[in-house]
N, C-alpha and C positions, 0 to 999 in steps of 0.2 A: 726504690728501684722502679724504672719504667721501661716500656718496650723500646728497643733500639730504633724500630721503624714504626711510624704511626700511619704510614700509607704504603701500600704495596701494589705495584702495577704488574700484571701478568700479561705475557704474550698469550695467545689462544691455542693455536695449532702447535702440537709438540711440547706444550707446557702444561696446560690444563686438560686438554682432551687429545686423545690419540686419534687424529683425523686422517692419518695417512691412507688407510684402506679405503675410506670414503672418497678422498680426493683422487686416488689412483684409479678407482673404479669409474668415477665420473670423467676422468681425463681419457681413459681408454675408450669410453663410449663416444666422447667428443671427437677424438681423432679418427675413429672408425667412421663417423658420420661425415667428416670432411673428406674421407677417402685416404687418409694417411695410415694405412694398415701397417706398414713397417714399424712406425713409431708406436703405434698401439700394441705391437707385439713386444716392446721392450720389457725387460724383467721389472719387478717391483723395485729391485735394488737400483736399476738404472733410472727409474721414474722418481725415486725418493727425493731428489733435490727439488722437485716441483712443490714439495710440501714446505711452505714457509714464505717464499717470495711473493709479491704481488703477481697475479696471473699474467699481466702484460710482460712482465720481466721474465717470467718462466717460459712463456711461449716464444717470445722473441729472442732472448739471450741464451736460455739453456737448450731448448728444443730446436732453436734457430729456424722457426717457421718463417717463410717468406712473409713480408709485410701484408700482402693481399690475404693471408690466411689468419693473421693475428686477431683482428677485430671479429671475424667470423667464429674463430675458435672460442673466444671469450663469451660471445653471444650464446653459442650453443652450450657451452659449459654452464653458464648461468641459467639457461632454460631448464636444466635438470636439477636445480636446487631443491626441489621438493620431492624428488624421486625417493620413494620409501625404501627401495633396495639399497640406496646410498646412505640414507640417514640412519638405517639400522646398524650401520658399520661404526657409528660414532659412539665413543664412550669416554668418560673421564679416566684418567690414569688412576690406578688403585691408590687410595689414600689422600687424593686431592679433595674430594668433598669434605672429608673429616678435617683436613688441614684448614680449608676456608672457613668452616664453622669455628674452629678453635681460634683462628685469628680474629674473626669478628667478635667472639665472646670476650677477647682481650682488648677490645675497642679499636682495633686496626681498621682502617678504611681500605677497601679492596676495589681496585680498578682493573680494567682490561684495556690494553693498547694493542690494537691489531690491524694489519693491513687487510684482513678479510672485510668484505662489504658489511655495513651496519646491519642491514636486514638479514643477511646470512648468519652474521654473528648471533643475533638475537634468536633466530631460528635454532641454531645449533646449541645455544644455551638452554633453550627450552627442551630440545630433544634429549640433552644430557642431564637434565635436572639441576642445573647450576644457576638458573636465573636468580633465585632468592638469595644467593650467596654472594652476589656481586653488587657493589654500590653505584658503579658507573662504568659505562662502556664507551670507550673512545675508539671508533672503528672508521675504516676508509668510507668516504661518501661516493667514490667514483673509481672506476677501473683506469681512468685516464691519468690520474696522478695520486700519489700516496706519499706523504711525508711522515715517517715514523716519529721523528723528534717532535713535530707538531702535535701528533696524537698524544704523545707523552705530556706535553705542556698543557694541552686541553684537559686531560684527566687530572693533572695536578691542581689546575685551577678549579675544576668542578668539585673536587673532593675537599677543597680548602686546605690542601696539604702544604707542609713545609718541606722545601727541596732537601734540606739538610737531613731530614728523617724519612725520605722517601727512596725506594729502591725499585729497579726494574728487573723482572725475572723472565728469562726467555731461553730458547734453545738454538738460536741461529745468530749469525753475524749481524743481521739487521737490528736485532734487539740490543746487542752490545754496542754497536756504532751509535744507535739513537740514545742510549743511556749516557754514554760519554759526551755526546754533542749537547745534551741538556743539562749536564753537570750533576747526574746522579750515579751511584754505583749500579753495576749491572752483574746480576748473578746468572751464570750459565748452567743449564741443566743438561745432563748427558743421557737422560732417559728418553729424550725427544729425537730430533732429527738432524742435529749438528754433531760436530766432533770436538774433542778437546783442543785439537790443534787450531781449528777454526775460532773457537771461543777465546782461546789464549791470544791468537793473532789480532783479534779485534777488541782486546782490552778488558776482557771480563775481570771484574773485581774479585770474584769468587766463582768457583766451579764445584758443582755437586753431582754426584752420580745417581742419587735416589731421592725419592719424595721424602723419606725419613731424614736424610741429611738436610734437604731443603727446610724441613720443619725445624730442625735444631737451629739452623742459621737464622731463620725468620722469627723465631720466638726468643731470641737473645734478649737479655735485659741490660740496662746500663744504670749506673748510679745517677741520681738527681744532681 
């Protein structure tokens, strides 16, 4: 018997770490500094869709900020990356550190493919204590452009992985779309920031509700 997956790629926000409170805190601070107090007063539920997509897409398409505000909003948001009040709101989902340790003990390569900026991703890995449990981070290099399929392909190459035994795990449509476009299965998780309807509509190969269910799926073995 051998592990079904020899390489596993994870989205970051909403999959490995619960980053919503941190993102929403920073988002509100950003909107207030721009003077968009009505948007800053939106409920956590209303701002929740901002967790997951690239910032430019969230500000322009979801919040529908005028173009003149988008670059300014991104710049202000990024300027608060090291805010201790925001960073203290980050933490791994319960069971994730243990899952990553178990997978690595079984010889599985672990990668991250995220639209979050590379420097921010590494800061958040360090903050949440996950740095030493990840073999490779494939993260966005710019707020101007982000191709999730390209990030997945970069991670697969860096890990020396076989696409036939690689899987992408994520909580949003972007993860499922990118997995399908790169020819690997996508596992959707419901403990993050997406919905079952969203994951199903975007071609999730599997959907799990909990970290425990995810572990059962990722530690499956198959006959040689």
